[in-house]
N, C-alpha and C positions, 0 to 999 in steps of 0.2 A: 710698393718699389722705385725704386731708383732709377731715373732716364739714364740712358748709356749711349741716343742718337736717333736722331729725326728718322729714319728709315731703314728698314733693314726686308730682306729679298730673303725669299724661302723658291727657289726653283723645283717645281715638282708640287701638283696637288693630290696626291693619293696619302694613305694612311700615315707612312712618314713625314711626309711635307705639311701636312696638317696639324701633327703634333709637336712639329717644330715651329711653325706660327703660333701655337698656343703657348711655347714657353716664351718666345720673344717679343707677345703681345705685351708682358708685363714690363719689359725694359724698353721699346721704341715706340717712338708716336705712332708712326704708321709700320703696317706689316702688311708687303705685298708678296700676294702667292702667283707663280708666272706658270700656266699650265698649259701645255702644247695642245690638249685634246678639248671641246666643247663639254660642258657638264650636262649629262642627261637629265632630262623635266624630271622622272622618276628614277625609283633606286634600282638601275638595270646595267649592265655589265656594260663595260665601254673599251673605247680600241686600247688606251693607255695604259690597260692592264689587262692582259692576254689570258693571267690567270683568276681572273675574277669572277669564269663561270665554274670553277672548281669550290672545292673545300677547301674552307677555309676554318682556322683555331683560333680562337681570341683566348689565351691560357688565362686563368684565374689572377695572375699577377697584375697582366695586361687592364683584363677587366678591372682591376681595383684600380688603377693607377687611371684611365681614361673616366670613373666615379670621380676620382680626388679632383680631377682638371675640369671636369662640368657633372656636379651634383647632379641625379637623376636621370645621366644618362643612359643607364642599363634598364632601368623600367620606362624610361622613353621607347625604346627601341622594341620592349616584349609589349605596352600601349598600343603605339603608335604602327607596328610594321609587323605585328604578329610572332618578334622574337621570341627564345624561349629561355627562363631562367634554369639551372639545375646544381643537383650535386654531382662534383666532377665523377667521382668514385662509386656513386650509387645509383646516378639514371644513366650511366655509360657503363656499355662489357666493356673491358680490356682485355686484349690477349695477346702475350706474347711470349717469345721461347714457347710456341704452341701449347700456351699454359692459360687459362682462363683466371684469371686472378678473382679475390673474392670481394664481394660489394660490401659496401657500409657506409653508413653516413663520416662524410670528411670535414665538411666544414667547407670546403674548397666548391664558391659557386663560380660556374663557366656562364657566360652568354652566348647563347649557341643562334647564331643568324647569318644568313649570305654574304657575302664580301659587300656586295651593292648595298646592300642595306647599312652594314656598318660603316663604308664610309660615307655614303647618304648622310646618315646623323651626325656623323662627328663634321663634317662639309658643313652642314646648316649650322651648326653650333659654332664651327671658329668663326665664318662669315657672318656669323651674328654680332660678334664681338666688334664695339665700334671703332677700334681703330685698325681691322682688318679687313682687306681686302682680294679679292682675286681679278686677272687678267686672263681669259680665255684664248684658246686659239694662239699661245703665245709662244715661238721656239727661240730660244736661249742659243746664240750664236758662238758666245765668247764672252771672256769677262772683259771690264776695264782694268787698268790699273796706274797708279802714279807713274811717271816718267822713270822713274828709279826699278819700278815692278817690285816692288817692295811691300806694298798693299793694295788689295783691290780696294777697287772703289765705284764699281756697280758691274753691270753687266752688258752685253749685245744683244738685244733682242729686237723680233721682230714679229709683230701682229698681222695675223692673216689681212692681205689686202692692203697693207702699210709698206711703208718704206723702214729698212732697216733704223734702231735709234739708239742709243743709249742712255740705259737708266741708272743714276748712281743713288750709292747707298752706304750706310755706316758700316751693314754688316751683309755677306751674302752666303747663304746656306745652299750646297746642293744635298738634295733630298730626290733626284730623278734615279734610283734603285738603281737595279743592275747592270743597266744600260748605262749610266755615269761615262759623262765626257771629264768628268775630274783629270784623271791622268791624261790626259794630252793634254787637256788646257795646263796644266801643272808643266809639261815637259815646253809645250809653247813660250811660256814665260823663264824658261830655262830652269827649272826646279830638277831636281831630285823625282824621280816617280817614286812611290812607295812601292817595297815588294810584297808580292802576294803570296798566301798559302792557298792551293787548289787541289779539291781531291774529286778526282773522275769516279761519277755515281752512274751515270746513265738512265737516270728515272725518267720513266713513262708512265703515263697514268690515263685513265680512258674514264670518263664521268659521265652521269645522265641524270636526271632529275625523275619521281613519281611520284606517284598519289602517293601519300601515307595515312594508315587507316588506325584506329585506336587500338586497335588486338595486335599490331605489330609488333614484334621484339618485346610483346607483354606488356605495355605502353611505356617501355624504356626510349629513350634522347636519342641513343647510339649504340653503335660497335668500333672499335678500334683494333683490326689484329694489324700488328707489328710483325714484317717478314723474318722469318726464320727458316734455319735448313730445314727440308731439302729444296723446296724451291724458291724461299726468301719472296713469295710476295705480298705486297702490303693491299689492305681493303679497307675501307672506314664508311658507314652509312650514318649520315646525320640529321636529327629532324631540323624542317627549314620553317620559316614562315608559311603562314597558309598552306599547313597541312601538306605539308612536301616531306618526302625526303632526297638529301642528295646522295650518290653514290658514289664511290671511284675505288678504283682499282689499278694496279700496275707493279711492275718490279724494277729490278736492277739491268744497266748494259743489255739493255735493249729486248727486256724480255716482256712485252706490250701487250695488254687484253685486245682483244678482237673488238671491230664496231660493228657489230650485229649479232641479234639477242643469241642465237644459238651459243655462238663463240665466247660471249661477256658470259653468258652462265655456266660455262665449262668451266670457265677460267675461276671465276665465283666458288666453283666447286672444289677448287685446288686448297683452298684456303683451307685451315684449319679448324673451322666452324662451317658450319651449314645454315647460319642463321640470314647471313644477308642473301645468300644465294637463296633461299627460300621465299622473302618477302620480296625480292625481286623477280621472282618468276612467277607472282600471282599478283604482282603491283601493274598500274596503269602507267606506262611512260609519259612524260609531260615536256620530254626536249628530244631534241638528238641524244646520239654520240658525240663527245667533246673530248681531245686528245690534249693532253700537253707533255710536252718532254723538258728535261731539266738535267743539262751535262753535266756540272760538277757544281760544289760550293767551293765558294770564293769567298777568302779575306785577306783586304788589304791591311796593311801594317803603318796607317799613316802616324801613328804613336810612337815610330822609331826613325820618322824623319829629321834631319838635323837642321832643317830649312823649309819653313812653311810660310806665304804668304799672310800678311795680315789682313783683319776682317773677313775671314775666308774659313768655311767649315764646310766640311761634309759630312754628311746623314743617313742613319740607318742602313737601307741592303746597300747604299753606295759607298758604305764600309766592309758590310758581311755578309753576303747573300747565301742562306742555308738551304739545307734539303729541305723545300715545302712539306714532305710529310709527316715532318715535326712540328707544324705549326707554329715556329717560333717568331717568325719577322714582326708581326703588327705587337708583340709584347715586349718584345727588344726596342723597336724604335719607341713604345712608351716609357720604356726605363731611360732611352738616351734623353728622351726629350725632359722628363723629372731632372738626371744629371744636368743637363742642360742647362735649367732653369737655377739651379743651385753654383754654379758653376758662373751665369751673369749676376749673381747677387754678391759673386764679389769682385765685380766687373770685369768691364773687357780688356785689361793688359794679359798680354800673355795668352787670351782664349783659347788658342788651336791648341797649344800643349795642354794646358790642362784639360780640355774637355777630349781631346783623342787618348790621352793615358784615362781618363773616365769611363771612355766609351770603352778602349779595350777590355779594360775589369768586368765589365759589363756581357761583352760579347763573348770572353773567356769561357763562361759557363756552360751557354746554349752551343756552342762551338766544340766544345769538348764532349758533350751530351750525344751532339748529332755525327761528330766525324768518328766518336770512340766506339758508336754503335753499327752506324757502316760500313767500319772495319770489321765487322763480326762475318762480312761476306766476303769468301775467300778468291775471289776474284777483285776487290775492289783494291787498287794501289795504295799502298801506304806504310808507312814507319808502326811496326807494331810492338813498342817496347814491354816489357816485363809485365809493367805499373796497368798500361793498358790491358793487357791479356791477363792479367788477375782482376781488374774492378770487371772487365767481361765475365770471366766466369764465377764470380760474383754474383753479379746480377742474376747470371742466369737460376743459380742457388737461391738466392731472395724470390726469382719469381713461383719457383717448384713450393717454399713455404709460405708464399702468399695464395696460391689458392687455397690455402684452407685460413688465411691470418689478415682478416681486413685492416689489420692497423698497419702491417708491409704494405698493404695496396696503400692507403692512403700515405704515409711516410713517402713510398715510389712514385707516387703522383704527388706528392706537395713539390718534390726535386723536378719533375719533368713539366709541373708549371711554375717553375721557378720563384718560389715561395721561401723555398729554404737551401741551402748551400749543399750540392752533392755528397759531400764527407759527411753529410748527417744521416746516410745510407749504411756507414761504419762505426756509429757510435756505438757503446757496447749493450745498451738495451736491444736496438735491432739487432745489430750481430748473434746476441744470443738468439732470437726468435727465428732468423734464418737458420743457424747451426740446426737447433730444438726441431724446426719444421722439415727439414730435410732428412729427419731421421726415415720417414716414413713419406718419402714424396709424393704428391696427390697424381693421380692417374690424370691426365688431359685426355679428354676423346676428342680424336682429329677427326676430318670429313672422309668420306668414304673413299675420295679421289685421293686427297692425301695417302691415305692408305695403300692405296693402289700403287701410288709412287713409289712409295716405299719399295712395294712386291717388286714392283719389277726392277728397280735401283738394284735389289740384293740379286735377282734373277741373272743383270746383266753384270754382276760381279762376283 
């Protein structure tokens, strides 16, 4: 591939930054990743990734892209760190709209491992490239530009224990995530900041790890419960390396799970299945409770800016930060890295405009999936046009039909895993299966606590 410059800088060494560095490594003589943290000696959570102690999902599409960038990555995580590979539809139970979807072989292979393990293996692969290096404990203070402020020429940075300096670069990529300073930096340079779209969801969840026994969940690798009426609570339990479970549960708009055994179990009992509750009730805890709050999903519309400095890009969660319960962030970053590589193949001219437009098309699908589903909750504020109401109604019918139709389950999960576009769910063959399956809707079996909640609601009304 052609060389587009001597030096590229990536700000941030999380999953997004590492993937961006991989894409840049084919086009720049040297790529430097600047990270404010120190990298842990082992694959353990670090300060700069506060969500690292919670459940992460690498969707099937993300797993495939990582394998494309780094052949053997998936098997390496399994062989060296105890990660697990499994069929997304057959080895994990999915419950949505209070319905358990029928299991069946889908061919969707997902990689299950903790966030520190996924990031640690990726970091070692990226920093193993001959032209990529990292500087730890490095705080980026701002951007350096030419006198006209038309082009970014590097960054102002300070390594711990040293004086501030300016590092020159032919391209700078901001991959610092949700806390990105790009909007402020653009304003400092006299540029109009991008408009943003925000959906307040007030998601909070509690996480704990437990010892995993072979008989748990009859040997399955996990269970995912998506929030639905009446209480809209979510619960996830996934197998992790070293024979462990990671369990997260939480709700919208301040409906947090308690951080004590009795309260946490009672909360789990309000999910539309007792399976997570029953495993946790007899499992050996391996960690303390850890809480995480996420106020809103935010999307910055960089693709709509009329002016943007040259030699500068914003990437990953710094463009769009999704409700984390959908596990989309790492996979979207992988897709953006692949698209960045394709944009660079066409050269560096007008790179920001081309990349932001391409990234917007990538973000459109997971944003619509996440926000559309969140707006099912009656207290989440946002526009609900007729098409969205129809789609949510249709997805509910699809779930009812999928209780007895593994083909519908597989197709739905292919959309969720970003392998096929959402309109695939409206194809004539799928719509026919939905219509046929809802003539005799499957009866889901809710938990005892959920039935009690419904009884109480009826009494109050």
